[in-house]
N, C-alpha and C positions, 0 to 999 in steps of 0.2 A: 626888398631883396638887394637893391643897389646899395643901400646903407650897410647891410651886413657884409657885402663883398668889400666895400671900402674899408670897413673896420678891420676885417681880417687882413687886408693888404697892409694897413698901417702897423699892425702887430708884427707881421713878418719882417718888415723893414726894421722895426725896433729891435727884434731879436737878432738880426744881422749886425746891427751896431753894437749891441752888448757883446756878441761873440767876438767881434773884431777887437773891442777894447780888452777883453779877457786875454786874447792871444798876444796882444802887445805887452800886457802886464806880465805874462808868463815868460816871454822871451827877453825881458829887460834884466840883464845880469851884471853888466859892467858898472863901474862908478859913474861914468858919464851918463849912462842910461838912467841911473838912479836920480841923478840931478835933473835930467830932462823930464823924468817921470814926476819928480817932486815939484817941478816948476809949475806955478799956477797957469791955467790957460790964457789969461789976459796978457801975460808977459812973454808968451811964446807965439809969434805970428804964425809959425808953421802949424802948430797944434791947433790954434784957433781956426785957421782956414780949413784944416782937414776935418775938424769937428763940426764946422758950420755946414759943410757939404752933406754929411749924413743927416744932420738934424734938419737941413732944408729939404732933403728928399723924403724924410720920414714925415715931415709936417705938411707935405703937399696934399696927401689925402685929407688931413684935418682942415686945410684951407678950402678944400672942395666940399666939406661937410655942409656948410650953410646952403650950398646950391641944392642939396637934396630936399630939405623942407620947403625951400622957396619954390622949387619946381612942383612940389606936391600941393601947394596952397590952392591953385585953381581947382584941382579935383576935390579938395576938401570943402571948398566954398560953394561948389556947384550943387544945386539941389538934387537930392536922390530921387530916382524915379519912383512913382507910386501914385496913389489916388490923391486928388487935391485936398489939402487941408490936413494931411496925416500928421505933419509936425506940430500943428496947433490944435488938433482935435477935430472932430467931425464938423463940417461946415453947416451953416443954417440954410434952409431952403427959402423959397419965395414966401414973403409975408410970414415968416416963422414956421412954415410947414416943414414936414420931414424933407431933408435934402434928397433930390432925385437919385444921386449917385449912391446913396446909402439905403435904398429900398429895393425890394425884389417883388415883382407883381406876377401872379400866375392866374390862369383862367381855367375854369372847369364847369361842368354842368351843375346847375342848382338842383335839378331833378334828373334822374336817369333818362337819357334821350329817347329810349324806347317808349317812355310814357309822355315826355314833354321836351321837345327840342327847341323851345322858344325862350328858355330862361338860363342865364349863366351867373356864376358867382366869381367875383374878382377878389383875390386875396393879396394884401400887401403886407410884407414883413420888413421890420426894421433890422437892417443888417449892420447898423452902426454901433457905436459904443456908448451913445447917450440916448436918453428918452427924447422923443420928438412928437410933434402934434400934427394931426390931419384936420384942418379947419374947413375943408371944402369937399367937393365931390370929384370923382375922376372926370377930367376933361378929355372926352373921346371924340375922335373923328373917324368916319368910315373910310377905309381904303377901297372905295368903289369907283374911283375915277373923278369924283366930284368933291371929295373931302367934306362930306356933310357932317355937321356937328350933331352929336347925340344929345337929346333933350334930358331933362332932369326931373325926377320926382320931387316936387317942391315940398311935399309933406313928409319927406324921409330924413330931414335934417335932425340929428340927435340933439337932445336938450343940453348936453355938455360936450365940450371938445374931446375928441378922441386923442388920448395920449398913448403912444407906443413905447414901451420899454424895449431895450435891446433884445432882439430875438422874438418879440411878440408880434401878433398879426391883427389886422383890421380887415373889414369886408365891405363889399358893395355889390348890390344886385343889378343885373342887366336884363331888361325885358327886350327881346329882339323884335318881336312882332305881335300883333293881335289878330292878324288875318292868316290866310293859308299861304303855303310856300309858292303856289302858282302865281300869286300876285306880289311876290317878294323878290328881293335882290340877293344874290349870293355874294357874301363878303368873306374873304379869307383872312384879312388882317384889320386891326383897328389901331390907330395911333393914339397913344396915351401921353398927354402933355405933362411937364413937370408938375409936381404937387403944388397947389396954390396958384398956378397960372390961370389968369382969367380966360374964359372961353373966347373973347374977342381978340386976344393976343395970340394969333397963329404964328408962332416963331419958327415952327418946323422942328423944334427940339422935342426930346422925350424918347419914348421907347415904342417899338412896334409889337403889339400883342397878337400872337398867332392864335387864331380861332381853332377850337377842337374839331375833329372829324373832317378836316380838310376845308372847312368853311361853314358858315351859318347863314340862314335866310332872314333878312331884316326888311321891315317896311318903314313907312314914315312915322310910325308910332314908337320907334325904338327909344328907350329911355333908361337912364341909370340912376341909382340912388346915391345919397351921400355916403361917405365912409362911416362905418359903424363898428363899434367894438364887439358886436355879436353878429354871427353869421345868420342866425334866425331873424334878428331884427332887420338885417340887410335885405333878405329875400322876401320878407312879408309884403312890401308894397307891390311885388310882382304879381301877386295873386288877386283876383277880383274879390271884393268884399260883399 
């Protein structure tokens, strides 16, 4: 907007100069005026000084034009706000896993809670623009005041790595307890570490998963499966064989 105002100002001054020149040409009637009008500007000190002043005033905005782009350079070079890695494409996660910032994880019952409230299903969706991999299991910690780490079903690891295309989902089963509620602990949240983070690396990063129904009851047998491309395969280890 500042550039447009300066450009309009320069054109107005230019129009005034042209109008003044036309008025002088129209009023020049005598022979001496013809000679003065025919005299080249360099040979007439008076005409050169008078023409220098309008041209100087009209060129003032043009001399200020370079300051407009120079003042705009910091804003142009400053990074635009947005998610990390937007300008270069989606970032890679830990050990090549799906980047934590480009996934969405939800929690729901694996079985209707009226029948069984000890089993949950975790669903992770790739919200990025590139395919990504899930090479591990969800690293979960209980928000029970102790930060207990959730164990893993060792026999739930899929034979091939799970690859998520953009918009696609993978699943993990979560067995909350094997005993009764009376001997279990009420947990309202679980902390999910970034995908690919090792269980021993408690960095405090990740997301907080809110448990359904205001909280779930867990015991010391709580375990989670590896990420799997099939929801059925993910919850199978939760049931006794």
